[in-house]
C-alpha positions in Angstrom: -8.6 16.9 128.5 -7.8 14.0 130.8 -6.0 10.9 129.7 -8.4 8.4 128.1 -8.2 4.8 129.2 -9.4 2.1 126.7 -9.8 -1.7 127.2 -9.6 -4.3 124.6 -7.2 -2.2 122.5 -5.5 -4.5 119.8 -1.8 -4.6 120.2 0.8 -5.6 117.6 4.2 -6.3 119.2 6.9 -5.9 116.6 10.6 -5.2 116.2 10.1 -1.6 115.3 9.0 1.7 116.8 6.3 3.7 115.0 5.7 7.5 115.5 2.6 9.7 114.9 2.5 10.7 111.3 4.8 7.9 110.3 3.7 5.4 107.5 4.5 1.8 108.1 4.1 -1.0 105.6 3.0 -4.2 107.2 2.6 -7.7 105.9 -0.1 -9.5 107.9 0.1 -13.3 107.8 -0.5 -14.8 111.3 -4.2 -15.8 111.7 -4.5 -13.8 115.0 -3.4 -10.6 113.4 -5.4 -11.1 110.2 -8.4 -11.3 112.5 -7.2 -8.2 114.3 -6.6 -6.1 111.2 -10.0 -7.2 109.6 -11.8 -6.1 112.8 -10.0 -2.8 112.7 -11.2 -2.4 109.0 -14.7 -3.3 109.7 -14.9 -0.9 112.7 -12.7 1.9 111.3 -10.7 1.6 114.6 -7.0 1.8 115.6 -4.6 -0.8 116.7 -1.3 -0.2 118.4 2.3 -1.0 117.6 4.6 -1.7 120.7 8.2 -2.3 120.3 8.7 -6.0 121.2 12.3 -5.3 122.4 11.1 -3.3 125.4 11.2 -4.9 128.8 7.7 -6.6 129.2 7.8 -5.9 132.9 8.0 -2.0 132.4 5.2 0.3 131.3 5.4 0.6 127.6 4.7 3.5 125.4 3.4 2.6 121.8 1.9 4.3 118.9 -1.7 3.9 117.8 -2.1 3.2 114.1 -4.9 3.5 111.6 -5.0 1.6 108.3 -4.3 4.1 105.7 -4.6 1.7 102.8 -5.1 -2.0 102.0 -2.4 -2.6 99.4 -3.1 -6.2 98.7 -5.4 -9.0 99.8 -4.3 -12.6 99.0 -6.4 -15.6 98.4 -5.1 -17.3 101.6 -6.2 -14.3 103.7 -2.9 -12.5 104.1 -2.8 -8.8 103.7 -0.3 -6.0 102.9 -1.4 -2.8 104.4 0.0 0.7 104.9 -0.7 1.9 108.4 -0.2 5.5 109.8 0.8 6.6 113.2 -1.8 8.7 115.0 -1.1 9.1 118.8 1.0 7.7 121.5 -0.4 5.5 124.3 0.8 3.7 127.4 0.2 0.1 128.1 -1.4 -0.2 131.5 -2.1 -4.0 131.5 -2.0 -6.7 128.9 -5.0 -8.9 128.1 -5.3 -12.5 126.9 -9.0 -12.9 126.5 -9.4 -11.9 122.8 -8.3 -13.9 119.8 -5.3 -11.5 119.3 -3.0 -9.6 121.7 -4.7 -6.7 123.4 -4.3 -4.4 126.4 -5.9 -1.7 128.5 -4.1 1.3 127.4 -4.0 5.0 128.3 -3.8 7.6 125.5 -1.4 10.2 126.9 -1.1 13.8 126.3 1.7 16.4 126.6 2.1 18.4 129.8 0.8 21.9 129.5 3.5 24.3 128.3 4.1 27.2 126.1 5.3 26.4 122.7 9.0 27.4 122.3 9.3 29.2 119.0 13.1 29.2 119.2 13.3 25.3 119.8 10.9 24.9 116.8 12.9 27.2 114.5 16.2 25.4 115.6 14.7 22.0 114.8 13.3 23.1 111.5 16.8 24.4 110.5 18.5 21.3 111.6 16.0 19.1 109.6 16.3 21.3 106.5 20.1 20.8 106.6 19.6 17.0 106.9 17.1 16.8 104.1 19.4 18.9 101.8 22.4 16.8 102.7 20.6 13.6 102.1 18.4 14.4 99.0 19.7 17.5 97.4 16.2 18.9 97.9 15.2 21.9 100.0 11.9 21.6 102.0 9.5 24.5 101.4 9.2 27.0 104.2 5.3 26.5 104.4 5.8 22.8 104.7 8.3 23.2 107.5 6.2 25.6 109.5 3.5 23.1 110.1 5.8 20.1 111.0 6.1 19.2 114.7 8.8 17.0 116.1 6.9 13.8 115.3 6.2 14.8 111.7 9.9 15.6 111.1 11.2 12.4 112.7 8.7 10.2 111.0 10.5 10.9 107.7 14.0 9.9 109.1 15.3 6.5 109.9 16.6 6.6 113.4 17.7 3.8 115.8 15.0 2.1 117.8 16.2 3.5 121.2 16.1 7.0 119.8 12.6 6.6 118.4 11.3 5.0 121.6 12.9 7.8 123.6 11.1 10.4 121.4 7.8 8.5 121.8 8.2 8.5 125.6 8.5 12.3 125.9 5.5 14.1 127.0 6.8 17.6 126.0 6.8 18.9 122.5 9.7 21.3 123.4 11.7 18.4 124.8 11.0 16.4 121.6 12.1 19.4 119.5 15.4 19.6 121.4 15.9 15.8 121.1 15.2 15.7 117.3 17.6 18.7 116.7 20.4 16.7 118.4 19.4 13.6 116.2 19.3 15.6 112.9 22.6 17.3 113.5 24.2 13.9 114.3 22.8 12.3 111.2 24.0 15.3 109.1 27.5 14.9 110.5 27.4 11.2 109.7 26.4 11.9 106.1 29.2 14.4 105.7 31.7 12.0 107.1 30.5 9.2 104.7 30.8 11.6 101.7 34.2 12.7 102.6 35.2 9.0 103.0 33.8 8.2 99.6 35.7 11.2 98.1 38.9 9.9 99.5 38.3 6.3 98.4 37.6 7.5 94.7 40.8 9.5 94.9 42.8 6.5 96.1 43.8 8.6 99.1 45.3 11.4 96.9 44.1 15.0 96.9 43.6 15.9 93.2 44.0 19.5 91.9 42.9 20.7 88.5 
């Protein structure tokens, strides 16, 4: 299927990067964004989050979002919503003819390639190790098997640069390799923190018995 170009797509520039499958709580208080979200709710349509830290002169990749739930409507028109990432897009040209930020965007797809089962298994193992290290819970095998790179990464807090790099990739195999590196690095950081805490509790002494 060819990439799809859409005009008048609502854009929400924020200091964050969203990924497909990721849930993002948002507090909507500016009038223009209240208008935008209310229109999306009325139409059942998506809006896009684009990292505001990206160079505005460069083509930007963002993530389309759907309003999964309206958590609260306040008397003054403000809203608290829970949005869910759906699919990546590329900003072609920004627009200023709507009451809120908008753009002509291209919904991008992955390049055709065979799924690499080894890459998927390695990423799942690295993700399992991180979840066990961070939560003491072990993911179920059947849950892991259906999780792609986005689904796993959506549950982990990475730096903005790393998340944007993941969103920019047009290959699932490349994303799997990247999240494997990120999961392993996060696991090592957790192990280092735990060792440092143990040393701090022991006042620098190794205790026996």
